[in-house]
RODO-337911 format. One record per atom (N, C-alpha, C, O): x, y, z. Coordinates in steps of 0.02 Angstrom, whole numbers, plus 50000, padded with zeros to 5 digits. Layout:
% residues N
XYZ...
% end
This chain:
% residues 284
533395264253380533855258853361533605252153386533315251753440533715246953347533515240253367534055237153409534635236953389533875234553466534335230753507534345223653482533845220053488534905221453454534945214853423535095209253471535175203453450535145210653536535295205553585534735200353587534145202153593534905194053582534415188753584534185187753656534595186753701533545188153667533265187453734533045180253747532665177453707533285177353800533095170553818532435170853856532415170453917531895171553818531245172753848530735167853819530745166653758530305165153860529755161053836529135165453832528865167653883528925166853772528375171453761527705168153777527585162553756527275171653813526615168853830526135169353771525635173053775526265165753718525855166353659525455159953648525605154753677524955160353607524575154453587525005150353539525315153153493525035143953550525465139653509525085136053454525395132553414524435136853452524035133553401523515138353372523295143053405523315136953312522785140753279522345135853241522595131753203521705136253252521235131953216521025135453152520765140953153521145132053096520965134653031520495129752998520705124352976519865131652994519335126952973519385120753017519285121153077519525114952987519545108753027520255106653044520375101053067520745111153033521445109453046521705113253106521535119053117522125109853146522455113153202523185114353182523565109653172523375120753176524035122653153524485123853213524335127953256525055120353215525535121053269525985127053255526335127253205525955132053298526345138153289526945138553337527245143853344527105132953370527695133053412528315134353370528795137453393528295132053307528805133853258528485138853210527955137453182528805144653199528495149753156528355147253086528695142753061527855150153054527655148352987527785154152939527835159952959527825152352875527945157352823527325158052780527045153152757527125164252769526575165952723526885169252661527195174452665526775166052603527035168652541526535173352508525945171752503526775179152486526345184352457526265183252382526755182952345525635182752360525485182352289524985187852272524395187452290525225192952238524785198552219524565197752147524975198252101523915196552137523655196052069523395202952049522805203952034523865207652051523715214652037524235217251987524785214551983524065222551950524555225451904524985230951936525425233551903524845232551999525175238452028525445237352098525515242252136525595231152117525905229952182526575233752186526915234452135526755236152246527365240052252527985235852239528505238552220527935229252249528505224852235528355221052170527945216552169528705222952118528545220652051528545213052046528115210152013529025209752079529085202452072528535198452106528505192352098528105201852144527555198252175526915198552134526405195952155526935201752076526355202252033526325196151987526775195251945525805192051995525765185851956525135185751914524595187151938525225184051850524645182651808524425175551821524805171551849523805173951802523555167151812523955162051773523965156151792524295164151720524685159451679525275156551718525455150651708525575160551760526165158251796526025157051870526475155251908525395157951890525215157551961525415150951992525745150952044525205145351962525325138851993526065137251997526295134052044526445139351948527175138151949527495141752008527895138952044527305147952017527595151952071527355149552139527755149452187526725147552144526475145052208526815138552226527005137452284526905134152178527255127852191527965129152216528195125752262528295133952185528975135652208528965138152279529395136352319528475142352297528425144852365528325139152415528625139052468527895134452397527755128752441528385124552450528555122652506528725123152396529345119252399529885122952439530295119752472529875129552436530365133552474530195134252548530605136452588529575132252567529415132252638528805136152660528685136852720528405138652613527805142352632527255137552656527105132652622526955139052713526395135252739525735138452720525215135152719525755144952705525155148852688525295152952626525835155852619524825153152581524875157452522524345162952529523755161552538524575169152525524145174952535523985178252468524435180952435523345177952448523135180552383522845187552391522375188552430523115192352354522865199252357522695201852288523085201252242522105204852282521885207452218521805215052217521575217852168521985218252273521925225552278522545228252311522695226552368522915232352275523525235252303523345240252358522895244352350523725239952413523625244652468524255248852479524355251652532524675249252428525265253552432525045260852434524495262552413525475265352460525305272452459525145274852389525515273452342524585278352381524385280952317523975276252274523785278052219523825270252300523445265452261522715267552256522455271152299522395265352202521695267052190521235261352211521425255552207520645263152234520155258252257519775255652196519345259152169519915249552176519565246552119518885244152141518735244052201518465242152094517795239752110517825232852143518315229152135517295231252179517245224652210517255219252156517575214052165516915220452101516875215652047517565214152018517725208352003517965219252010518635218151982519075214352031519465210052011519015215852095519405212252146519205204852148519635200552154518565203452142518325196552140518605192952078518825187252082518575196452022518825193451960519565191651965519785186551938519955195751999520665194452007520805188752056521275184852045520405188152109520585183552163520215176852163520505171752182519595176752142519195170652149519495164652114519575159352143519665165552051519955159952013520645158152039520845152252036521015163052064521675161652092521615157052152521985152152159521145158552196521025154252255520815147352233521065142352259520365146952185520115140452161520675136252133520725130252147521105139252092521665135652061522135132852113522355127152109522295137052163522775134852214522485129352257522815124352271521865130152279521545125052321521435118552283521435113152313521345118952217521255112952177521905109152169521925103052176522445112752155523085109452141523495108152205523905103552206523385112152257523755111252320523265111252379523275115852419522845106252383522295106252432522525106352505522145108452549523135104152519523375103952588523695110552610523845111552669523785115052563524095121552579523565126452601523035127052570523705130052655523235135152679523265141252633523795143252611522685144052619522645149952577522275155452615521745154352644522565161352614522225167152644522035172052589522365172452537521505175852601521285180952555521435187752587521185189352641521845191752553522035198352577521515203252553521585206252500520985204052592520445208552573520065210952634520035207452685519775216852628519355219552682518625219852661518205222652697518455217052602517785217452575517405210852585517655205552567516815211352613516435205352632516255201052571516285194852576516085204052515515885200052457516495196652425516435191052400517065199852425517675196652401517845190652444518025185352419517795191552510517935186152556517435180452548517625174552549516805182052540516295176852531516435172652469516395166552471516595175952414516735172352352517355167952361517375162252336517865170552395518475166652407518335160752453518605155352444517905161952503517735156552550517365150952514517455145052530516955152652466516605147552426517095143252387516935137552369517685145952372518195142252336518685138752383519165135652360518575139352448518975135552496519495139352534519915136252568519495146052531520005149852567519935148452642519395147052667520495148852678520525146852748520565152652798520315152252854520885158052776521055163552821520875170252787520955170952727520645175052826520535181752801521085186352828521155187152889521465189252783521985193952801521715200952788521735203552732521455204052841521085210352835521505216152860521615216752921521735220352815522155226052837521755231252875522045235452909521095231052871520675236552896520475235952969520195240752996520605230353001520335229453068519575229853069519285232653115519265227053017518535227153003518225234053010517665234753034518595239152987518345246052990518055248552924517715253652922518195244952868517995247452803517355244152776517065246652728517135238752806516545235052782516205231952842516475227352872515615234352859515285232152920514955225252915514675222852963514995222152856514725215452848515265209952848515115204052846515895212152850516445207452843516435202052897516515196052882516345204052960516395199153014515845193853011515945188153032515265195652985514735190752978514935185252929514775179352939515295187152876515535182152828516075177852859516065171652853516545180952894517085177252927516795172152976517005166352978516315174353015516005170053066515605164353034515655158653055515205166052984514765160952954515155155352919514915149652916515745156952893516155151852860516665148652907517005143952887516715151152968517185148253016517905149352997518325144853007518065155152970518745156552946519185159353002518935162653048519825157952998520305161353041520385168553017520245170052959520615172953061520605180153046521245183553069521475182353125521515187753025522105191753042521875198953054521605202253010521975201253115521755207853137522355212653135522825211853174522335217453090522885222153083522725228953112522155231153110523235232253139523155239053163523195243853103523675243653065522685248053095522625252253037522215258453053521755257953094522355264153023521915269953028521215268253002521125263152969520715272453017520015270453009519705270752939519115269152932520085272652887519785272752820520315271252768520915272152780520095268852709520545267352654520935273552634521535273252621520585279252631520905285452609521435287852658521905291252638521365286152722521825288752773522295283352801522645284552849522305277352769522675271852800523435272952801523795269652838523675277652759524395279252760524535286152789525105288452787524015289452816524125295952848524445294852917524175291152958524995298052928525365297052990525115301853044525045307853031524975299153103524785303253160525315302453214525415296953241525645307953230526155307653283525825306053350525305308853367526125301553386525855299653452526415297153497526825293053476526425299653558526925297253606526705290853641527095287553675526065289153633525795283253667525525278153617525005275053628525875277353560525625272953507525545265853531525035262653516526025263153568525975256253590525355255253634524985250453625525245259853681524655259353724524015259653683523545255953696524005264053633523415264653590523305258253551522735256053541523845255253527523785249053489523525243353531523115239353508523765242753593523525237553638522775238353650522405233453650522565244553662521845245853672521445244153609520915241153614521705246153551521385244653487521285237053479520735234753464521825233253489521785226053481521315222853533520915218453516521375225053595520965221953648520225223053635519825218453642520035229153615519335230553601519075226553542518525223953543519485225953491519265222353431519265214853442518845211353413519705212253482519695205153499519045203453536518755198153524518825207853579518185206853614517605206753565517145202753572517615211153515517095211153464517115204653425516595201753410517705202453407517775196153370517505190353411517165185953384517645190253475517375184953519516615184953518516295179653518516325190953518515595191453519515295188753454514705186853453515695188453401515485185753337515695178353330515615175353276515945175553384516185168653384516765167653337516835162353306517185172753331517805172353292518375172153343518575177353370518635166253355519125165353408519825163753384520315164253422519885161853321520535160053293520825166153258520715167153198521195170053296521405176753275522155177653283522435176053335522475180253231523155182653235523145190253235522685193253207523645193353266523685200653264524285202753222524805199453221524195208253187524705211053143524795218353161524325222253156525395220453183525495227453204525405232453147525355238453160525385230253085525255234753030525845239353014525765245453010526425236353005527015240352989526885244252923526685241352873527015250752925526945254952866526265258052857526165262052811525795256352900525125259152894525015264452948524905262753007525035270852928524905276352975525435277153029525275279353084526065275353013526595275653063527215278853032527365277852973527585282453072528225285153050528735279553048528615274153076529295280753014529815275753012530055274053083530165268253100530135279253124530365278153193529855273853232530045269353269529215275253223528695271353256528715264053234528635259553275528825262853170528875256053145529425252153181529325246453202529995255353188530565251853221530455251253296530675246353326530125256053327529965255453398529485249553410529545245953459528995248853365528525243253371528885236553364528755231853401529335236153315529715230053305530135228453367530175222653388530435233553396530835232653456530405229953514530645226153556529775232153516529325230253571528865224453553528375223253587529025220853501528565215853474528365210653527527775208753530528825208553568528665203453618528145205853668527805201853699528095212553678527605215153725526885214153702526425214353742526795213153636526115211953611525845205153632525245203753622526265200853659526025194353681525575194753742525275189853763525525200753771525035201853825524325200453799523885198953838524235201053734523575199853704523425192453695522855190553679523925188253705523855180953702523575178653634523125174453630523855181653582523685179653514524325179053474524805182753486524355174353427524955173953384525045180453345524565183953329525665182053330525835188353296526085186953226526525182753216525795190453178526035190353109526435196653097526225202153116527015195953065527435201653049527505202152973527705197352940527345208052947527415209352875527845215452863527585221052856528495214452859528955220052845529295219152777529715223252758529115213952741529465212152679529475217752628528955220152606530085219752610530205224652556529885231452568529795235252521529715233052630529345239252643529805245352645530405244852652529475251152638529855257452633530225259052697530705262852696530025256252754530385257352816531105254852811531545257252846531215250052767531895247452754532245251952704532805254152715531915253152647532225257052593532405264152617532945266652601531955267252655532085274152678532655274352728533075278852725532675269652774533195269752825533885268452795534375271452816533905263952746534545262352714534705266652654535245266352625534205270852634534285275252576534445271252513534925272652478534015266352500534095261952442533425261252407532915263652432533425257952350532805256552313532455250452342532775246152373531805249952331531425244152355531705237652328531705232652363531955237752267532235231652237532865229252273533085223552262533145233452316533765231552351533645229652424534125229152463533025228652443532865227952514532835220752540532605219552596533045215852500533015208952523533435207752585533215204552633534045210352585534485209252643534185212352706534175209252759533935218552700533625221852757533005218052781532885217452841532625215552733532035211552751532225205452791531915203852841532755202052769532975196052804533205197552875533065193852921533555203152883533775205152950533185206552996533165204153052532695210352972532125212053014531685205853028531415205253082531625201352979531245195252991531595190753043531265187453082532245190853042532625187053093532485189953162532355186353209532525196553166532385199953230531675198553254531565197153313531195198853208530505197653226530405190553251530025189353298530745185753220530695178753242530975178053313530675174553354531525181253327531825180953394531385184453445531415182953505530975189053423530505192553467529835188953473529385191453507529765183153441529175179153452528645179353399528075177353411528805181653338528315181553284528135174353267528575169953264527495173153255527265166353237527205165353163527255159653139527095170753126527025170353053527415176153022527355181853043527825174552971528175179652932527835180052864527815175152827527575185952847527265186952782527785189952736528025195552748527965186252682528555188152643528445187352568528025183552546528845191152531528885190252459529395184752441529315181152392529915184252482530485179852468530475173952516530765174352571530145168652496530015162952541530655159252558530765157452616531075157952509531675153952521532115157052575532355153652619532215163552570532645167052619532335166852689532685166052738531675167652693531335167352758531385160352787531465159552848531325155352745531375148452767532065147052795532145143252844532575149952766533255149052791533335152052860533685149252902532995157652873533005160652940532765155552991533085154353042532185152552977531885147953025532305141753035532345139153090532625139352982533065133552988533675135053031533875130953072533955140953021534555142753060534395143953134534815142853177533785146253147533595147753217533275141853252533165142153313533125136453216532795130753247533275126953292533885127153282532995123653343533415119853389533665113453357534025109653389
% end
């Protein structure tokens, strides 16, 4: 069970993140809007064709998104691994269009493939949102480092095929801290210092584990890195409430509110307006 008591705690987190030549102030949490240029994303309303892409991105920005996250490969349970070429075809032009029309908006590429990231970086992408913890492509970090990109490090099982396989563990939190600490050291060795951590809700975890991690979110600040939380519309909400994914907006808003109170620096969401309202209501 989640303890909803608001804790009057000052979290020992990093308050800034350098993204290319910009210094982003994270003392106030930021919103990352999800744009899936895929035909099979688990949340139907996040699937955008290039024809409507700019309209939807503009709406997200006006609603309060500071970061737009472009994904060309679905990582939902049961998804198929498309070719690198197809993922590039889906994402490269999307990044170019957004950076051309909204040059001040930060854009992240949701990919674990080095060539996809390289192509996106050539079009001006700012952040790499890597679900794999650099476990699926051994050349990825060289691209991140060479372009000077910020990096999102997510906790994930070690392969694409097993990323949703659940492993029961009584010491999951301890294992996650060790996982992040070891990988942060590797990132430092590659001169990648602008790093956010993502607990990876829904990846290789039971529903109970997901909620335990959310309850303990503030404890991850021992890593001294900003925390990104992505619980938007996930099955951990639908299963617990016994509802359809299309009905999970209210649950998403509740969990995002809790995550903000626990010190999340970035909320990755499908519904930007509602997330923005959370931050406005909680601001001083």
